[in-house]
Structures are given as C-alpha cells and as structure tokens.
C-alpha positions in Angstrom: 4.9 -2.9 -6.1 4.6 1.1 -6.6 7.2 2.9 -8.8 6.0 6.2 -8.5 4.0 7.6 -5.9 2.2 10.9 -6.2 2.0 12.8 -2.4 -0.1 15.6 -2.6 0.7 18.0 0.4 -1.3 21.3 2.4 1.4 21.8 4.5 -0.4 20.4 7.6 1.0 18.4 10.3 -0.8 15.2 9.2 0.0 16.2 5.8 3.8 16.0 6.4 3.5 12.4 8.7 1.9 11.3 5.6 4.8 12.2 3.1 7.4 11.1 5.9 5.6 7.8 5.6 5.6 7.8 1.6 9.2 8.9 1.5 10.1 5.5 4.1 7.6 3.4 1.6 9.4 4.7 -1.7 12.8 4.2 -0.1 12.1 1.0 1.1 10.4 -0.5 -2.7 13.0 1.6 -4.8 10.1 4.2 -5.9 10.0 7.5 -7.1 7.7 10.5 -5.5 6.0 13.9 -7.2 5.1 16.1 -3.9 2.3 18.1 -5.2 0.3 21.1 -3.6 -2.5 22.6 -4.8 -2.2 26.3 -4.5 -6.0 28.2 -3.9 -6.1 31.0 -6.7 -7.0 34.7 -5.7 -10.5 35.4 -4.9 -11.0 38.8 -4.8 -14.7 39.8 -3.8 -14.8 42.9 -4.9 -18.6 45.3 -4.6 -18.2 48.8 -7.0 -15.2 50.5 -4.6 -16.5 48.4 -1.4 -13.3 46.1 -0.4 -13.5 43.1 1.9 -12.0 43.8 5.1 -9.7 40.4 4.2 -9.0 41.9 0.6 -5.5 41.4 -0.7 -4.8 42.4 -3.8 -3.9 39.3 -6.8 0.0 39.7 -6.7 0.0 39.9 -3.2 -1.8 36.3 -2.7 0.1 35.2 -5.5 3.8 35.9 -3.7 2.5 34.6 -0.2 0.7 31.2 -1.5 4.2 30.7 -3.4 6.2 31.0 -0.5 4.1 28.6 1.5 4.1 26.4 -1.4 7.8 26.4 -1.6 8.3 25.9 2.1 5.7 22.9 2.1 7.2 21.3 -1.0 10.9 22.0 0.0 10.6 20.4 3.7 9.3 16.9 1.2 11.9 17.2 -0.6 14.7 17.6 1.5 13.7 14.8 3.6 13.3 12.9 0.6 16.5 13.6 -0.7 18.0 12.9 2.5 16.9 9.6 2.1 18.1 8.7 -1.3 14.6 9.1 -2.5 14.0 10.4 -6.2 11.5 13.4 -5.6 9.9 15.8 -8.0 7.6 18.8 -7.0 4.8 20.6 -8.3 2.8 23.2 -7.5 -0.4 24.3 -9.2 -3.2 26.8 -9.1 -6.5 25.3 -8.5 -9.9 25.7 -7.3 -10.3 22.0 -7.5 -7.3 20.6 -5.6 -9.0 16.3 -5.8 -9.4 17.3 -9.3 -5.8 18.5 -9.3 -4.5 15.2 -7.4 -6.1 13.0 -9.7 -5.1 15.0 -13.0 -1.4 15.6 -11.7 -1.8 11.4 -10.9 -2.2 10.9 -14.5 -0.4 13.5 -16.5 2.7 12.5 -13.9 2.0 8.4 -14.8 1.8 7.6 -11.2 0.9 4.3 -10.0 -0.4 5.4 -6.8 -1.9 8.4 -4.7 -0.6 8.7 -1.1 -2.5 11.4 1.0 -3.9 12.1 4.1 -7.0 12.6 5.5 -8.2 15.1 7.9 -11.1 13.1 8.9 -13.8 15.5 8.7 -17.1 13.7 9.9 -20.7 15.1 10.3 -21.6 18.8 9.2 -17.8 19.5 8.4 -17.7 17.2 6.2 -21.2 17.7 4.6 -20.0 21.8 4.3 -16.2 21.1 3.5 -16.3 18.0 1.6 -13.5 15.7 1.5 -10.9 16.0 -1.0 -9.9 12.3 0.1 -13.2 11.0 -0.6 -13.3 13.1 -4.3 -9.9 11.7 -5.2 -11.1 8.2 -4.2 -14.3 8.8 -6.6 -12.3 9.7 -9.4 -9.0 8.1 -9.9 -8.8 4.2 -10.7 -5.5 4.4 -8.9 -4.7 2.9 -5.9 -4.9 5.9 -2.5 -3.3 4.5 0.4 -4.6 6.9 2.9 -2.6 8.2 5.9 -4.9 8.8 9.2 
C-alpha cells in the first residue's frame, strides 16, 4: 500500500473532499502526506503606459496568492494533524501546475498522487485542459482521481 501520498489542492470544495479522503486513507494505512499548492505567477500585461483594468502589481499578487495558499494548505494540515497523520505542506509558484505536481511527487519521493478532477468536458476541456489528464500522462506513479 502507499507510504507517501502527494495531495495537490486548489482550495476548491472538490479538492477539500479529495484531501479529506486522502487523510482517511493515510490514517488507515499509516501513510504520510505531502500537500501541494501550485500558485499562479504574476503575469502583468502592460502595454507601454496603458494598464489593464484588472492590473495588480506583482508584490500585491504575491501577497494574495501566498495568503490563499496558506489557508488551503493550513486547512488540510489541520485535518491531517487531527487525524494523527504526518503531513508536510509545499507551496510553489508555477505556470504549469501538472508538471509541478509530477516534479514534486518525484523530488519528495512520493509513491502515489491523490487528486481531485473537476471533470471538464467538451469545449471547456479543450480550452482549459485538464491538469489531471496531464498528470496521468506524465507520471508513472499510481494516481487516485477523486470526483
């Protein structure tokens, strides 16, 4: 059975439910968890002196995404601690969350990835892609997909 499970989280309700199920699995089997949040980088689009309507300076963006990551990761860590499950958290800035998930699983020596899938289909899947599909395509680890 799994000994070290990577649990990526985006803070969504589905992701929270997947993390709770991963915690229960880890508690039942004695596994430990690494919980990951891949934070989006600041990508200001500035054209000369014209700023877009939703422009946010990079330092404000960094503060905002760090606060959100701390909340997402803190919630899962608190649940894991309450269940008696060893849990470490990681937050990384990334343009490519799926690759960050695969790389983190490798560098942290995880033996499984447990993640939510929002189940986008049709045009949304084509335009937005599926991080879960990308992870499945680029890792040789078992991936438990929670829907």
